[in-house]
SERO-4910 file (N, C-alpha, C, O; in steps of 0.05 Angstrom, whole numbers):
BEGIN
 pado doro    nc1    nc2    nc3   cac1   cac2   cac3    cc1    cc2    cc3    oc1    oc2    oc3
  Met    A     37   1003   1282     64   1001   1275     82   1001   1303     95   1021   1307
  Thr    A     83    984   1318     97    984   1342    112    955   1345    106    935   1332
  Gly    A    132    957   1365    146    933   1368    169    938   1389    169    956   1405
  Asn    A    190    917   1387    212    917   1406    234    925   1388    232    920   1364
  Pro    A    256    938   1397    280    945   1382    295    920   1372    309    921   1352
  Ala    A    292    900   1386    305    875   1378    289    860   1354    299    841   1341
  Asp    A    263    870   1350    248    856   1332    250    867   1302    230    874   1290
  Ala    A    276    868   1292    281    877   1269    304    861   1255    322    852   1269
  Arg    A    304    857   1230    328    841   1216    341    864   1199    328    882   1188
  Arg    A    367    863   1200    386    880   1185    401    864   1164    415    844   1169
  Gln    A    398    874   1141    414    861   1120    430    880   1102    423    902   1097
  Asp    A    451    870   1094    471    887   1075    456    890   1045    446    871   1033
  Ile    A    457    916   1038    447    921   1012    467    937    996    485    948   1009
  Ser    A    465    939    970    480    957    952    466    964    927    449    950    916
  Phe    A    473    988    919    461    997    892    483   1011    878    504   1014    890
  Val    A    479   1020    854    496   1033    837    488   1062    833    465   1066    824
  Ser    A    503   1082    837    501   1110    832    523   1120    816    546   1123    824
  Glu    A    513   1126    790    532   1138    770    561   1121    767    583   1132    764
  Gly    A    556   1097    768    577   1080    762    592   1067    788    606   1047    786
  Asp    A    589   1080    809    601   1070    836    579   1054    853    555   1060    851
  Val    A    587   1037    869    569   1022    888    567   1037    915    587   1043    929
  Cys    A    543   1043    919    537   1053    948    527   1027    963    512   1010    953
  Arg    A    536   1025    989    528   1005   1006    515   1015   1031    521   1036   1041
  Gly    A    496    997   1042    485   1006   1065    470    981   1078    476    958   1073
  Trp    A    450    987   1095    434    966   1111    407    971   1104    398    993   1099
  Leu    A    390    948   1103    362    953   1103    352    935   1128    359    912   1132
  Tyr    A    334    952   1143    322    941   1167    295    934   1161    281    949   1147
  Leu    A    284    910   1170    259    901   1165    247    893   1190    257    874   1203
  Pro    A    224    904   1198    212    897   1223    199    870   1220    187    863   1200
  Asp    A    203    855   1242    189    828   1243    159    829   1247    150    847   1261
  Gly    A    144    815   1237    117    815   1238    100    833   1224     75    834   1228
  Val    A    113    850   1206     98    872   1192    100    864   1164    122    859   1154
  Asp    A     78    862   1149     77    855   1121     74    879   1105     55    894   1108
  Gln    A     94    883   1086     95    905   1070     98    932   1085     83    951   1080
  Pro    A    116    934   1104    119    959   1120    126    983   1101    138    978   1081
  Pro    A    120   1008   1107    128   1032   1095    159   1035   1098    171   1022   1115
  Leu    A    172   1052   1083    202   1052   1081    211   1079   1089    199   1099   1081
  Val    A    229   1082   1103    244   1104   1113    272   1107   1098    287   1088   1104
  Ile    A    283   1122   1082    306   1123   1071    323   1145   1087    313   1166   1094
  Met    A    348   1137   1093    366   1152   1113    396   1155   1102    406   1135   1092
  Ala    A    408   1178   1105    435   1182   1104    445   1205   1118    430   1223   1127
  His    A    472   1205   1120    483   1226   1141    487   1252   1126    481   1256   1102
  Gly    A    499   1271   1143    504   1297   1136    532   1300   1122    542   1283   1108
  Phe    A    542   1325   1128    569   1332   1115    590   1315   1126    595   1313   1150
  Ser    A    602   1301   1107    626   1286   1111    626   1267   1136    645   1266   1152
  Ala    A    601   1250   1138    599   1233   1159    591   1207   1148    587   1206   1123
  Glu    A    588   1185   1162    582   1160   1154    557   1147   1167    549   1157   1188
  Arg    A    547   1128   1157    521   1117   1169    524   1104   1198    504   1101   1212
  Thr    A    547   1098   1205    552   1088   1229    554   1110   1253    557   1104   1277
  Phe    A    554   1134   1244    556   1155   1263    530   1164   1276    518   1184   1269
  Gly    A    522   1149   1294    496   1154   1308    470   1145   1294    449   1142   1308
  Leu    A    469   1141   1268    446   1138   1256    430   1109   1260    406   1109   1259
  Pro    A    446   1086   1264    434   1063   1272    412   1063   1294    392   1049   1295
  Ala    A    420   1081   1312    401   1085   1337    372   1095   1326    350   1087   1335
  Phe    A    376   1112   1307    348   1121   1294    335   1101   1277    310   1097   1279
  Ala    A    351   1087   1261    340   1066   1246    326   1045   1262    304   1037   1257
  Glu    A    341   1038   1281    331   1012   1298    303   1024   1314    284   1009   1318
  Arg    A    302   1049   1320    277   1055   1334    255   1058   1313    231   1054   1319
  Phe    A    263   1066   1289    238   1067   1270    229   1038   1260    206   1034   1255
  Ala    A    247   1019   1259    241    993   1253    225    982   1277    205    969   1272
  Ala    A    232    986   1300    217    977   1324    187    991   1322    168    979   1333
  Glu    A    183   1013   1309    156   1021   1307    141   1010   1280    120   1019   1272
  Gly    A    154    989   1268    139    977   1246    148    987   1218    135    979   1198
  Met    A    170   1006   1215    179   1017   1188    205   1002   1181    223    996   1196
  Ala    A    204    996   1154    230    989   1144    249   1013   1142    241   1036   1142
  Val    A    275   1006   1141    292   1032   1139    315   1022   1118    324    999   1118
  Leu    A    322   1041   1100    345   1037   1083    363   1058   1092    356   1082   1092
  Leu    A    388   1050   1101    407   1071   1111    431   1066   1097    443   1045   1098
  Phe    A    442   1087   1081    463   1082   1065    485   1104   1067    480   1126   1076
  Asp    A    510   1096   1057    533   1114   1054    533   1124   1026    527   1110   1006
  Tyr    A    540   1151   1024    546   1165    999    572   1151    986    588   1140   1000
  Arg    A    573   1153    962    599   1147    946    622   1160    961    618   1182    971
  Asn    A    646   1147    963    669   1159    973    668   1158   1006    687   1168   1018
  Phe    A    648   1146   1020    645   1145   1045    641   1118   1057    630   1102   1042
  Gly    A    648   1110   1083    644   1085   1095    652   1064   1077    674   1067   1065
  Asp    A    638   1041   1072    646   1020   1053    636   1023   1027    638   1005   1011
  Ser    A    623   1048   1021    616   1051    991    639   1056    975    659   1066    986
  Asp    A    640   1051    949    661   1058    931    665   1088    926    651   1105    936
  Gly    A    684   1094    911    686   1120    898    710   1133    910    717   1129    934
  Ser    A    725   1152    893    749   1164    903    744   1195    890    728   1200    872
  Pro    A    759   1212    901    779   1213    924    759   1205    950    735   1209    949
  Arg    A    772   1195    970    756   1187    993    749   1214   1007    764   1233   1008
  Phe    A    724   1213   1018    713   1234   1036    706   1262   1021    704   1284   1032
  Leu    A    704   1257    992    695   1281    977    665   1290    983    647   1273    982
  Val    A    660   1314    989    634   1324    994    627   1341    971    641   1360    963
  Asp    A    604   1335    960    595   1350    937    565   1345    938    556   1323    933
  Pro    A    548   1366    944    520   1363    949    507   1352    922    487   1337    924
  Gln    A    516   1357    900    502   1348    876    509   1317    873    492   1303    863
  Arg    A    531   1308    882    534   1279    881    519   1267    903    508   1245    900
  His    A    518   1279    925    498   1267    949    472   1265    940    459   1244    947
  Val    A    461   1284    925    432   1285    915    429   1262    896    408   1248    897
  Ala    A    449   1257    877    447   1236    859    444   1209    871    429   1192    862
  Asp    A    464   1206    893    465   1183    909    436   1179    921    426   1157    919
  Trp    A    424   1197    934    395   1195    946    379   1187    924    363   1168    930
  Arg    A    377   1197    899    358   1190    878    366   1159    874    348   1143    874
  Ala    A    391   1152    870    395   1124    863    386   1106    883    378   1084    877
  Ala    A    387   1115    912    374   1099    932    344   1094    930    333   1072    932
  Ile    A    333   1119    924    303   1115    919    292   1097    895    272   1084    895
  Thr    A    312   1099    874    303   1080    851    309   1052    860    293   1034    854
  Tyr    A    331   1047    873    335   1021    884    314   1011    903    305    988    902
  Ala    A    306   1029    921    285   1020    942    261   1012    929    248    993    937
  Arg    A    253   1027    906    227   1020    896    226    993    880    206    987    868
  Thr    A    247    978    879    251    951    869    249    930    891    247    906    885
  Leu    A    249    939    914    245    919    937    218    906    939    198    920    940
  Pro    A    217    882    940    190    867    938    178    866    967    154    861    969
  Asn    A    191    870    988    182    865   1014    175    891   1031    174    890   1056
  Val    A    172    915   1015    164    939   1028    144    951   1013    141    943    990
  Asp    A    127    971   1024    110    984   1009    122   1010   1002    124   1028   1019
  Thr    A    128   1013    977    143   1035    969    123   1058    958    132   1078    946
  Thr    A     94   1055    962     78   1076    959     79   1093    986     68   1115    985
  Arg    A     90   1085   1006     93   1097   1031    122   1100   1037    134   1084   1052
  Leu    A    135   1123   1025    162   1125   1025    171   1151   1037    164   1172   1025
  Ala    A    186   1152   1059    194   1177   1072    223   1180   1070    237   1160   1066
  Leu    A    234   1203   1073    263   1211   1071    269   1224   1098    253   1240   1108
  Trp    A    292   1216   1110    301   1225   1134    332   1236   1129    350   1223   1120
  Gly    A    334   1263   1136    362   1274   1132    369   1289   1156    351   1300   1169
  Ser    A    392   1292   1161    401   1309   1184    427   1328   1177    446   1318   1166
  Ser    A    425   1352   1185    446   1371   1179    448   1374   1149    428   1381   1136
  Phe    A    470   1368   1137    472   1372   1108    450   1356   1092    438   1367   1074
  Ser    A    445   1332   1101    425   1316   1087    396   1324   1092    378   1315   1078
  Gly    A    394   1341   1114    368   1352   1117    361   1369   1094    337   1370   1087
  Gly    A    380   1383   1082    378   1400   1060    372   1383   1038    354   1389   1021
  His    A    387   1358   1036    379   1344   1012    353   1331   1012    342   1328    990
  Val    A    342   1324   1031    312   1314   1030    296   1335   1021    279   1331   1004
  Ile    A    298   1357   1032    283   1380   1017    286   1385    987    268   1392    972
  Thr    A    310   1382    981    317   1385    952    303   1361    936    293   1364    914
  Ile    A    303   1340    948    289   1317    930    263   1316    931    249   1311    911
  Ala    A    252   1323    956    222   1322    957    209   1347    940    185   1347    933
  Ala    A    224   1366    935    215   1388    919    211   1380    890    195   1391    875
  Ala    A    226   1361    883    227   1351    855    211   1325    851    206   1317    828
  Asp    A    203   1311    873    189   1285    873    165   1284    887    166   1280    912
  Pro    A    143   1288    876    114   1290    889    106   1263    900     86   1261    915
  Ser    A    122   1242    893    112   1215    903    124   1210    933    118   1190    946
  Ile    A    139   1229    941    152   1224    969    129   1230    989    116   1250    987
  Ser    A    124   1210   1008    101   1214   1028    107   1233   1050     89   1247   1058
  Ala    A    131   1233   1060    137   1257   1081    169   1255   1082    182   1238   1070
  Ile    A    177   1276   1097    206   1282   1101    211   1291   1129    196   1307   1140
  Val    A    233   1282   1140    242   1291   1166    269   1306   1159    286   1295   1145
  Ala    A    269   1331   1169    295   1345   1165    303   1355   1191    292   1375   1202
  Gln    A    324   1342   1202    336   1346   1228    358   1364   1227    377   1360   1211
  Val    A    357   1387   1245    376   1405   1245    387   1413   1216    411   1411   1209
  Pro    A    367   1421   1199    377   1418   1170    395   1442   1160    391   1465   1168
  Tyr    A    415   1436   1143    426   1459   1125    409   1466   1106    400   1449   1091
  Val    A    401   1492   1103    384   1500   1082    396   1522   1066    383   1533   1048
  Gly    A    422   1529   1072    435   1553   1058    431   1576   1074    419   1576   1095
  Gly    A    442   1598   1061    436   1625   1075    458   1632   1097    457   1652   1111
  Leu    A    480   1611   1099    501   1618   1117    522   1639   1108    527   1638   1084
  Glu    A    534   1657   1122    555   1672   1115    579   1662   1129    579   1663   1153
  Val    A    599   1654   1117    622   1644   1126    639   1665   1130    642   1680   1110
  Lys    A    654   1673   1153    669   1694   1156    697   1682   1163    700   1668   1183
  Leu    A    718   1688   1148    741   1676   1154    762   1701   1158    758   1723   1150
  Ser    A    785   1694   1173    804   1714   1177    821   1718   1152    820   1701   1134
  Val    A    837   1739   1150    853   1740   1124    869   1715   1121    868   1702   1100
  Leu    A    884   1708   1144    899   1682   1143    885   1660   1132    894   1646   1114
  Asn    A    865   1656   1143    846   1629   1137    835   1633   1108    831   1613   1094
  Thr    A    831   1658   1100    819   1662   1073    840   1652   1053    836   1635   1036
  Leu    A    864   1664   1058    889   1653   1042    893   1625   1041    899   1614   1020
  Lys    A    890   1611   1063    894   1583   1066    873   1570   1052    879   1550   1038
  Ala    A    847   1578   1052    827   1565   1035    833   1570   1007    833   1550    992
  Ala    A    838   1594    996    844   1596    968    867   1578    959    866   1564    939
  Gly    A    887   1578    975    913   1560    967    905   1534    967    913   1519    949
  Ser    A    887   1523    986    881   1493    986    862   1487    964    862   1465    954
  Ile    A    845   1506    956    826   1499    934    842   1497    907    840   1478    891
  Leu    A    858   1516    905    873   1517    879    893   1491    878    893   1477    857
  Ala    A    908   1485    900    921   1460    900    904   1435    895    913   1417    880
  Asp    A    881   1434    906    864   1411    903    853   1406    874    850   1384    863
  Lys    A    848   1432    860    841   1430    833    859   1418    816    852   1403    797
  Val    A    886   1425    823    909   1414    808    912   1384    813    917   1369    794
  Ala    A    909   1376    834    913   1348    843    889   1333    833    891   1309    830
  Ser    A    867   1346    829    844   1327    819    850   1323    787    838   1304    777
  Leu    A    867   1336    771    871   1330    748    885   1306    744    886   1295    722
  Phe    A    898   1295    768    915   1271    767    904   1249    782    917   1229    787
  Gly    A    877   1253    790    864   1234    809    868   1237    837    858   1221    853
  Gly    A    885   1259    847    886   1261    875    870   1279    888    849   1285    878
  Ala    A    879   1289    913    864   1310    925    884   1321    947    902   1308    957
  Val    A    878   1347    952    892   1363    975    869   1369    995    849   1380    986
  Thr    A    872   1363   1018    849   1362   1039    852   1386   1060    873   1397   1065
  Val    A    828   1390   1072    829   1413   1094    816   1398   1116    803   1377   1113
  Pro    A    818   1409   1137    803   1396   1164    772   1402   1160    763   1422   1149
  Ile    A    758   1384   1169    728   1384   1169    720   1403   1193    708   1424   1189
  Val    A    728   1394   1220    723   1410   1242    745   1419   1256    766   1406   1253
  Gly    A    745   1439   1270    768   1451   1285    756   1469   1307    732   1476   1306
  Pro    A    772   1477   1327    764   1498   1344    759   1525   1333    768   1533   1311
  Ala    A    745   1541   1350    742   1566   1340    767   1582   1330    787   1580   1344
  Gly    A    767   1596   1309    790   1611   1298    809   1597   1281    825   1608   1266
  Ser    A    806   1567   1283    824   1553   1264    816   1551   1236    794   1562   1230
  Phe    A    829   1540   1218    824   1536   1192    810   1509   1188    824   1488   1188
  Ala    A    785   1508   1183    768   1483   1181    742   1488   1167    733   1511   1169
  Cys    A    729   1470   1155    702   1473   1146    684   1483   1166    670   1503   1161
  Met    A    682   1472   1189    669   1481   1210    688   1486   1235    700   1468   1247
  Ala    A    690   1514   1242    709   1519   1264    693   1533   1286    685   1556   1285
  Ser    A    691   1517   1306    676   1529   1330    676   1509   1352    681   1486   1346
  Asp    A    672   1517   1376    671   1496   1397    650   1477   1393    653   1454   1400
  Glu    A    625   1486   1382    604   1467   1377    612   1445   1354    606   1421   1355
  Ala    A    626   1457   1335    634   1440   1312    650   1414   1324    648   1392   1314
  Met    A    668   1419   1347    684   1398   1358    668   1376   1366    676   1353   1366
  Gln    A    644   1382   1374    626   1359   1384    619   1337   1363    610   1315   1369
  Phe    A    622   1345   1339    620   1327   1316    638   1301   1322    629   1279   1315
  Leu    A    661   1303   1335    678   1280   1341    666   1263   1360    676   1241   1363
  Asp    A    641   1270   1375    632   1252   1392    613   1231   1382    606   1211   1394
  Ile    A    606   1238   1357    589   1218   1343    605   1198   1325    594   1179   1314
  Val    A    630   1202   1323    644   1187   1301    650   1160   1315    657   1156   1338
  Asp    A    643   1138   1294    645   1112   1304    675   1106   1305    688   1110   1284
  Glu    A    686   1098   1328    714   1089   1331    724   1070   1315    749   1070   1309
  Ala    A    707   1051   1304    714   1031   1285    718   1039   1256    729   1024   1240
  Ser    A    709   1062   1250    711   1077   1224    739   1082   1216    756   1088   1233
  Gln    A    745   1080   1190    766   1093   1178    767   1122   1170    784   1132   1155
  Trp    A    747   1134   1182    743   1164   1175    767   1178   1187    779   1169   1207
  Asn    A    773   1201   1175    791   1220   1189    779   1249   1184    761   1254   1169
  Asn    A    790   1265   1197    781   1293   1200    792   1310   1173    804   1331   1175
  Gln    A    786   1300   1152    795   1315   1127    775   1312   1101    763   1291   1097
  Val    A    773   1333   1087    757   1332   1064    774   1343   1041    792   1359   1046
  Pro    A    770   1335   1017    783   1349    994    774   1381    993    750   1386    997
  Ala    A    790   1397    989    786   1426    993    764   1435    973    749   1453    980
  Arg    A    761   1423    948    742   1430    929    714   1431    941    697   1444    930
  Ala    A    710   1419    963    681   1420    976    677   1448    986    653   1455    990
  Leu    A    694   1464    990    690   1491    998    677   1507    974    663   1527    978
  Thr    A    682   1499    951    674   1516    929    643   1506    922    630   1521    907
  Thr    A    633   1485    931    606   1478    925    583   1488    947    559   1488    942
  Leu    A    594   1495    967    574   1499    990    557   1527    986    533   1527    991
  Ala    A    570   1546    977    555   1571    975    533   1572    953    513   1587    954
  Ala    A    538   1554    935    517   1553    912    493   1534    918    474   1532    903
  Tyr    A    496   1519    941    476   1500    950    455   1510    968    459   1509    992
  Gln    A    433   1520    959    413   1534    976    388   1519    974    371   1527    958
  Pro    A    382   1494    993    356   1479    989    334   1499    999    312   1493    991
  Arg    A    337   1520   1014    312   1539   1021    302   1551    992    280   1562    991
  Asp    A    316   1550    973    304   1562    949    284   1546    935    268   1556    919
  Val    A    285   1521    942    264   1501    932    243   1491    951    227   1473    945
  Ala    A    245   1503    975    229   1493    998    199   1495    993    183   1479   1002
  Gly    A    192   1516    979    163   1522    974    152   1501    955    128   1500    951
  Arg    A    168   1485    943    157   1463    925    153   1436    938    147   1416    925
  Val    A    159   1436    965    157   1412    979    127   1407    990    119   1417   1011
  Ala    A    113   1392    974     83   1389    977     77   1368    998     55   1370   1009
  Cys    A     93   1347   1006     90   1327   1026     90   1338   1053    100   1360   1056
  Pro    A     80   1326   1074     85   1334   1104    116   1332   1107    130   1315   1097
  Ala    A    123   1354   1123    152   1354   1130    153   1360   1161    136   1375   1172
  Leu    A    173   1349   1174    179   1355   1202    205   1365   1202    224   1350   1194
  Val    A    209   1389   1211    235   1404   1212    242   1407   1243    230   1423   1258
  Leu    A    262   1391   1250    273   1398   1276    294   1418   1281    313   1418   1266
  Val    A    292   1434   1299    314   1455   1302    324   1454   1332    310   1447   1350
  Gly    A    348   1460   1334    362   1464   1360    362   1493   1367    370   1510   1351
  Ala    A    353   1500   1389    350   1528   1395    377   1544   1399    380   1569   1397
  Arg    A    397   1526   1406    424   1536   1410    444   1526   1386    469   1526   1389
  Asp    A    432   1519   1365    448   1510   1341    466   1530   1328    455   1547   1315
  Glu    A    491   1530   1328    506   1548   1316    517   1542   1289    528   1559   1275
  Thr    A    513   1515   1281    523   1502   1257    499   1508   1236    505   1518   1214
  Thr    A    477   1503   1242    457   1505   1222    436   1524   1235    416   1514   1246
  Pro    A    438   1549   1236    418   1566   1256    390   1560   1252    381   1554   1230
  Pro    A    375   1560   1276    349   1552   1273    333   1570   1261    314   1560   1249
  Glu    A    336   1599   1259    321   1616   1244    321   1611   1216    300   1614   1204
  Leu    A    343   1602   1203    341   1596   1178    324   1569   1168    311   1566   1148
  Ala    A    330   1550   1189    310   1527   1185    279   1534   1186    262   1524   1172
  Arg    A    276   1552   1203    246   1561   1209    237   1578   1184    214   1577   1176
  Glu    A    253   1592   1172    245   1607   1148    238   1587   1126    218   1590   1113
  Ala    A    256   1564   1121    251   1547   1100    227   1532   1106    212   1526   1087
  Ala    A    220   1524   1134    196   1508   1139    173   1527   1132    154   1518   1120
  Ala    A    173   1551   1139    151   1571   1134    142   1570   1101    120   1576   1093
  Leu    A    162   1562   1087    154   1561   1057    142   1536   1046    131   1534   1024
  Met    A    144   1516   1064    128   1488   1057    102   1489   1069     98   1492   1093
  Pro    A     83   1485   1050     54   1488   1057     45   1467   1081     26   1472   1096
  Arg    A     61   1443   1083     52   1423   1102     75   1417   1122     79   1394   1129
  Ala    A     90   1436   1130    109   1432   1149    104   1438   1177     88   1455   1182
  Glu    A    116   1425   1196    112   1429   1226    142   1431   1235    160   1417   1226
  Val    A    147   1449   1254    173   1452   1266    170   1442   1296    151   1446   1311
  Ala    A    192   1428   1301    195   1419   1328    221   1429   1342    242   1423   1332
  Ser    A    219   1443   1363    242   1457   1371    254   1442   1397    238   1432   1413
  Phe    A    281   1442   1401    290   1429   1426    311   1447   1434    326   1458   1417
  Glu    A    314   1450   1461    335   1466   1474    363   1452   1472    372   1439   1491
  Ala    A    376   1456   1450    399   1439   1444    416   1453   1423    406   1472   1410
  Gly    A    442   1446   1419    458   1452   1402    457   1431   1377    440   1413   1377
  His    A    475   1435   1357    474   1419   1334    479   1390   1337    466   1374   1324
  Phe    A    496   1383   1351    501   1353   1354    487   1338   1377    487   1314   1377
  Glu    A    476   1353   1396    462   1342   1418    437   1323   1412    428   1306   1427
  Val    A    428   1330   1386    404   1313   1378    409   1281   1373    390   1264   1373
  Tyr    A    435   1276   1369    444   1249   1365    449   1232   1388    451   1208   1387
  Leu    A    452   1248   1413    463   1235   1437    443   1235   1458    424   1251   1457
  Pro    A    446   1218   1479    432   1219   1502    438   1245   1520    461   1255   1521
  Pro    A    419   1254   1533    394   1244   1539    372   1255   1518    348   1247   1518
  Leu    A    382   1274   1501    362   1287   1485    351   1267   1459    329   1269   1448
  Phe    A    369   1248   1454    361   1230   1432    333   1220   1436    317   1220   1418
  Glu    A    330   1211   1460    304   1197   1466    280   1214   1459    262   1203   1448
  Asp    A    277   1241   1465    258   1258   1456    255   1264   1426    233   1265   1415
  Val    A    278   1268   1414    282   1270   1387    271   1249   1372    253   1253   1355
  Val    A    280   1226   1376    269   1201   1362    242   1195   1363    231   1185   1343
  Ala    A    228   1201   1389    202   1196   1394    184   1215   1378    163   1208   1367
  Arg    A    194   1238   1378    178   1257   1359    181   1251   1330    162   1255   1316
  Glu    A    202   1242   1320    205   1235   1293    188   1210   1287    175   1209   1266
  Ala    A    189   1191   1302    173   1167   1299    144   1172   1301    130   1159   1285
  Ala    A    134   1186   1316    108   1195   1317     98   1206   1292     77   1198   1281
  Phe    A    116   1229   1282    109   1236   1256    109   1220   1235     91   1222   1219
  Leu    A    126   1204   1232    127   1180   1211    104   1162   1212     94   1156   1191
  Arg    A     95   1152   1235     76   1136   1239     51   1149   1232     34   1134   1223
  Thr    A     45   1173   1233     23   1187   1226     21   1190   1194      0   1186   1182
  His    A     43   1197   1183     40   1202   1154     49   1179   1137     49   1182   1112
  Leu    A     56   1156   1149     64   1133   1134     42   1109   1140     45   1086   1131
  Ala    A     20   1117   1156     -1   1096   1160    -13   1087   1136    -16   1102   1116
  Ala    A    -20   1061   1137    -31   1050   1113    -60   1062   1106    -71   1054   1085
***
């Protein structure tokens, strides 16, 4: 399974998740009959164009088909309110993508891997724990739960007020939003100098903005992918950044230790450096080698 990055065809695809249309791309490597398939989606409040095509193109160049999609409410997928983050909705979209993928006639769906990063790194753990037919997963700088969010008194009051206002707005189909990323000490879902690097991967052509409905803050604490990590029976590659402040590496390592067939790859990096040069080349090469091994015919 090798080739040239240009030797891949990309086509638009869509599928339905709980009544809304999710849209994405299917990459098909040229010259490969019935290639294995990798399904990919982004993390917290991001879109498929934010750095992920480079990963998809590399995997396709290695002879793998790739289905890369946007969650409902993001990118050109349907759904409102826009930019709503809810891990249960995300996981439902993943499952709808898998169901759709298994209808594709030109890929080998008996060799199906899941690739997730950050928040979706937790999603692929959650899904593989419940679906033994998954061949392998890659969880890149994954969110596995276990984080303690510490806010100032002022920011705690802002969060509580925003959540309450958003719940009221949701009754009328609206939303009250809060910032996704902000500098250290500010009021945001992710507030740190590292979090501001998220903006480095945002696609300038996107309609994305740095806001998320405040109700997202109520769903995060209850979402703990590490609680089901021990049920992941397939091979798993967990990539961690040694300097990651957003999804601490020690939590990811603990989750990986619960998976009977997991291996950990550590890079001297923060959370967002894995998407960008120069580290991207090392990261994608490690992931491609893992996928080639575990998706071989």
